[in-house]
VOPAGU-2260 file (C-alpha; in pm, 1 decimal, decimal comma):
REM VOPAGU-2260
SITE   aa  ch    i         X         Y         Z
SITE  MET   A    0    2781,6    3676,5   -5572,7
SITE  ALA   A    1    2975,5    3886,6   -5822,4
SITE  SER   A    2    2927,2    4201,7   -5612,8
SITE  LEU   A    3    3052,3    4018,7   -5301,0
SITE  LEU   A    4    3365,9    3909,7   -5485,4
SITE  ALA   A    5    3415,8    4259,7   -5626,4
SITE  GLY   A    6    3388,0    4404,1   -5274,5
SITE  ILE   A    7    3637,6    4152,0   -5139,2
SITE  MET   A    8    3882,1    4221,3   -5421,1
SITE  ALA   A    9    3854,5    4597,7   -5369,9
SITE  LYS   A   10    3936,2    4564,2   -4996,5
SITE  ARG   A   11    4274,8    4398,8   -5057,5
SITE  LEU   A   12    4266,7    4138,8   -4781,8
SITE  ASN   A   13    4571,8    3948,8   -4675,4
SITE  ARG   A   14    4572,1    3570,0   -4692,5
SITE  MET   A   15    4496,1    3521,4   -4321,1
SITE  GLN   A   16    4194,9    3755,0   -4333,6
SITE  PHE   A   17    4061,1    3566,6   -4636,1
SITE  LEU   A   18    4105,5    3225,2   -4474,6
SITE  ARG   A   19    3933,9    3342,9   -4155,1
SITE  GLY   A   20    3648,0    3484,3   -4360,4
SITE  ASP   A   21    3722,7    3829,9   -4219,2
SITE  PHE   A   22    3604,6    4017,5   -4528,7
SITE  ASN   A   23    3521,7    4340,8   -4343,6
SITE  ALA   A   24    3863,5    4385,8   -4188,1
SITE  GLU   A   25    4097,8    4655,3   -4307,8
SITE  LEU   A   26    4460,2    4579,5   -4380,8
SITE  PRO   A   27    4662,5    4625,7   -4063,3
SITE  PHE   A   28    4914,2    4905,1   -4032,4
SITE  ARG   A   29    5256,0    4750,7   -4072,5
SITE  PRO   A   30    5576,4    4912,7   -3945,8
SITE  PRO   A   31    5696,9    5213,7   -4143,4
SITE  TRP   A   32    5886,1    5131,2   -4462,5
SITE  SER   A   33    5729,7    4784,3   -4479,5
SITE  LYS   A   34    5706,3    4621,1   -4817,6
SITE  SER   A   35    5365,2    4557,2   -4975,1
SITE  GLU   A   36    5134,2    4336,5   -4768,0
SITE  ASP   A   37    5203,2    4028,5   -4982,0
SITE  GLU   A   38    5580,1    4079,3   -4976,9
SITE  PHE   A   39    5579,1    4167,2   -4607,8
SITE  THR   A   40    5393,2    3853,4   -4497,7
SITE  GLU   A   41    5612,0    3644,3   -4727,7
SITE  LEU   A   42    5940,2    3784,1   -4590,7
SITE  CYS   A   43    5852,9    3844,7   -4225,3
SITE  THR   A   44    5953,8    3554,7   -3999,5
SITE  ARG   A   45    5759,5    3694,3   -3700,7
SITE  CYS   A   46    6081,7    3710,7   -3499,6
SITE  ASP   A   47    5967,1    4021,3   -3306,0
SITE  ASP   A   48    6301,7    4197,1   -3359,2
SITE  CYS   A   49    6127,5    4510,3   -3488,8
SITE  ILE   A   50    5881,8    4503,6   -3197,7
SITE  THR   A   51    6164,9    4479,2   -2946,6
SITE  ALA   A   52    6368,4    4750,4   -3121,3
SITE  CYS   A   53    6087,8    5010,0   -3130,1
SITE  PRO   A   54    6163,7    5274,1   -2862,7
SITE  GLN   A   55    5810,5    5414,8   -2887,3
SITE  ASN   A   56    5657,2    5070,6   -2824,1
SITE  ILE   A   57    5399,5    5122,7   -3096,7
SITE  LEU   A   58    5470,4    4789,0   -3264,5
SITE  ILE   A   59    5272,0    4495,2   -3133,4
SITE  ARG   A   60    5231,2    4133,4   -3232,1
SITE  GLY   A   61    4916,8    4131,3   -3440,4
SITE  ALA   A   62    4708,7    3870,7   -3616,6
SITE  ALA   A   63    4903,5    3559,0   -3710,5
SITE  GLY   A   64    5202,7    3699,2   -3520,0
SITE  PHE   A   65    5296,6    3967,3   -3771,8
SITE  PRO   A   66    5395,4    4309,1   -3633,1
SITE  GLU   A   67    5133,3    4583,5   -3647,9
SITE  VAL   A   68    5134,6    4947,6   -3545,5
SITE  ASN   A   69    4919,2    5049,6   -3250,0
SITE  PHE   A   70    4873,6    5425,6   -3211,9
SITE  SER   A   71    4677,1    5409,8   -2885,4
SITE  GLN   A   72    4967,8    5524,3   -2664,4
SITE  THR   A   73    5182,5    5742,6   -2890,0
SITE  GLY   A   74    5292,1    5790,4   -3249,1
SITE  CYS   A   75    5588,8    5698,8   -3464,4
SITE  ASP   A   76    5892,4    5926,4   -3466,5
SITE  TYR   A   77    6046,5    5748,7   -3768,5
SITE  CYS   A   78    6366,9    5658,6   -3583,2
SITE  GLN   A   79    6424,2    5364,9   -3822,5
SITE  ALA   A   80    6503,4    5121,7   -3538,9
SITE  CYS   A   81    6257,9    4871,9   -3688,5
SITE  VAL   A   82    6434,5    4895,3   -4025,9
SITE  GLU   A   83    6772,9    4832,4   -3867,8
SITE  ALA   A   84    6638,7    4537,4   -3668,4
SITE  CYS   A   85    6473,8    4360,8   -3962,6
SITE  GLN   A   86    6710,3    4089,7   -4086,7
SITE  THR   A   87    6475,6    3962,9   -4360,1
SITE  ARG   A   88    6431,4    4305,5   -4523,6
SITE  ALA   A   89    6052,4    4292,7   -4490,3
SITE  ILE   A   90    6100,5    4646,3   -4358,2
SITE  GLU   A   91    6341,9    4833,3   -4578,6
SITE  ILE   A   92    6393,3    5191,0   -4691,3
SITE  SER   A   93    6399,0    5193,5   -5067,9
SITE  PRO   A   94    6488,6    5510,1   -5260,9
SITE  SER   A   95    6124,5    5554,2   -5362,5
SITE  LYS   A   96    6006,8    5531,8   -4998,7
SITE  GLU   A   97    6288,1    5732,8   -4838,4
SITE  PHE   A   98    6064,0    6023,6   -4744,8
SITE  SER   A   99    5735,5    5831,6   -4739,3
SITE  PRO   A  100    5747,7    5556,9   -4477,8
SITE  TRP   A  101    5387,7    5451,6   -4539,6
SITE  ASN   A  102    5063,6    5559,6   -4701,0
SITE  ILE   A  103    4843,7    5625,8   -4401,4
SITE  SER   A  104    4675,0    5941,1   -4285,4
SITE  ALA   A  105    4452,5    6064,0   -4005,1
SITE  ARG   A  106    4075,7    6074,9   -4039,9
SITE  PHE   A  107    3841,3    6270,9   -3814,3
SITE  LYS   A  108    3515,2    6121,2   -3694,7
SITE  ASP   A  109    3193,9    6309,9   -3621,6
SITE  ASN   A  110    3258,6    6335,4   -3248,2
SITE  CYS   A  111    3550,5    6582,3   -3280,8
SITE  LEU   A  112    3512,6    6839,9   -3001,1
SITE  SER   A  113    3613,2    7133,6   -3221,1
SITE  GLU   A  114    3343,9    7040,0   -3471,3
SITE  ARG   A  115    3094,4    7046,7   -3182,1
SITE  GLY   A  116    3189,0    7397,0   -3068,0
SITE  VAL   A  117    3420,1    7295,3   -2782,3
SITE  VAL   A  118    3766,4    7449,0   -2765,4
SITE  CYS   A  119    4015,3    7167,2   -2812,0
SITE  ARG   A  120    4338,2    7188,8   -3004,7
SITE  SER   A  121    4530,7    6891,3   -2869,7
SITE  CYS   A  122    4574,6    6731,0   -3211,4
SITE  GLY   A  123    4693,9    7052,9   -3374,8
SITE  ASP   A  124    4943,8    7121,8   -3098,1
SITE  VAL   A  125    5124,9    6793,8   -3163,8
SITE  CYS   A  126    5108,8    6794,2   -3545,3
SITE  GLU   A  127    5464,5    6863,7   -3663,9
SITE  THR   A  128    5369,4    6884,4   -4032,2
SITE  ARG   A  129    5087,4    7131,9   -3957,5
SITE  ALA   A  130    4843,9    6905,9   -4144,2
SITE  ILE   A  131    4605,2    6979,3   -3857,7
SITE  HIS   A  132    4544,6    7344,8   -3789,4
SITE  PHE   A  133    4260,0    7562,2   -3674,8
SITE  LYS   A  134    4087,9    7854,7   -3839,9
SITE  LEU   A  135    3908,9    8109,3   -3626,1
SITE  ALA   A  136    3540,7    8125,1   -3713,1
SITE  VAL   A  137    3272,6    8381,0   -3639,2
SITE  GLY   A  138    3180,1    8351,1   -3272,8
SITE  GLY   A  139    3534,5    8282,5   -3154,3
SITE  ILE   A  140    3541,5    7903,9   -3194,1
SITE  ALA   A  141    3831,8    7773,8   -3402,1
SITE  LEU   A  142    3730,7    7508,8   -3653,1
SITE  ILE   A  143    3961,1    7226,8   -3745,3
SITE  GLU   A  144    4117,2    7218,8   -4089,0
SITE  PHE   A  145    4293,2    6904,7   -4204,4
SITE  ASP   A  146    4524,4    6874,3   -4503,1
SITE  ALA   A  147    4549,7    6500,4   -4575,6
SITE  SER   A  148    4827,1    6560,8   -4827,1
SITE  ALA   A  149    5045,5    6713,3   -4552,8
SITE  CYS   A  150    4979,0    6432,0   -4302,8
SITE  ASN   A  151    5280,7    6203,8   -4264,4
SITE  GLY   A  152    5081,4    5937,4   -4078,4
SITE  CYS   A  153    5284,7    5953,3   -3757,8
SITE  GLY   A  154    4971,7    5899,3   -3546,5
SITE  GLU   A  155    5074,8    6135,0   -3265,8
SITE  CYS   A  156    4729,5    6292,3   -3274,8
SITE  VAL   A  157    4542,4    5965,4   -3216,8
SITE  SER   A  158    4639,1    5902,5   -2855,4
SITE  LEU   A  159    4600,6    6267,7   -2754,7
SITE  CYS   A  160    4240,0    6308,2   -2866,0
SITE  PRO   A  161    4024,2    6314,2   -2550,8
SITE  VAL   A  162    3720,0    6169,2   -2732,3
SITE  ALA   A  163    3895,1    5924,2   -2970,2
SITE  ALA   A  164    3775,4    6122,2   -3272,5
SITE  ILE   A  165    4086,2    6050,5   -3479,2
SITE  GLU   A  166    4174,0    5724,3   -3645,2
SITE  MET   A  167    4438,8    5628,2   -3893,8
SITE  GLN   A  168    4346,1    5491,4   -4233,9
SITE  HIS   A  169    4529,9    5385,8   -4542,8
SITE  SER   A  170    4558,7    5699,1   -4757,4
SITE  ALA   A  171    4346,7    5565,6   -5043,5
SITE  GLN   A  172    4058,8    5520,2   -4796,7
SITE  VAL   A  173    4100,5    5871,7   -4660,1
SITE  GLN   A  174    4079,9    6022,0   -5006,4
SITE  GLU   A  175    3775,1    5807,7   -5091,5
SITE  LYS   A  176    3588,2    5936,1   -4783,9
SITE  GLN   A  177    3673,2    6306,3   -4815,9
């Protein structure tokens, strides 16, 4: 029982996940510059103003009606429309978060085409921070190299991957798995 509780505490569930018994769920990706999960769910009135304001249409109504980021179509360009639309200040640029809108990063799964010897550079072509780049290997196949510290979490690479080999994760999880 103690190990179950320790596992639950380490996951950092929100209240709704706990009440539903959804102990395996990860915290959702909130809009950029969102406050901590507890503060965000306390302040957010679920008005959908940020969802409506998002020109990229990456914000969706998630569990319990709170806005979540969905990278399946495109990524975030950090236009700050969601910040401007949020009347409750659940999404707010603080001086400490000015250049870091959130702590998420890409993670590559085992089915990456480049890792399987197939020429594919779609993720690297769209990566503005150059966190994803390719190094030519013996035999002419370029192997993917990923610098998690350079990833700004925009998610542009997720929707472009032809085999869905990229997913976004909270940065602490990415560092734990690498």
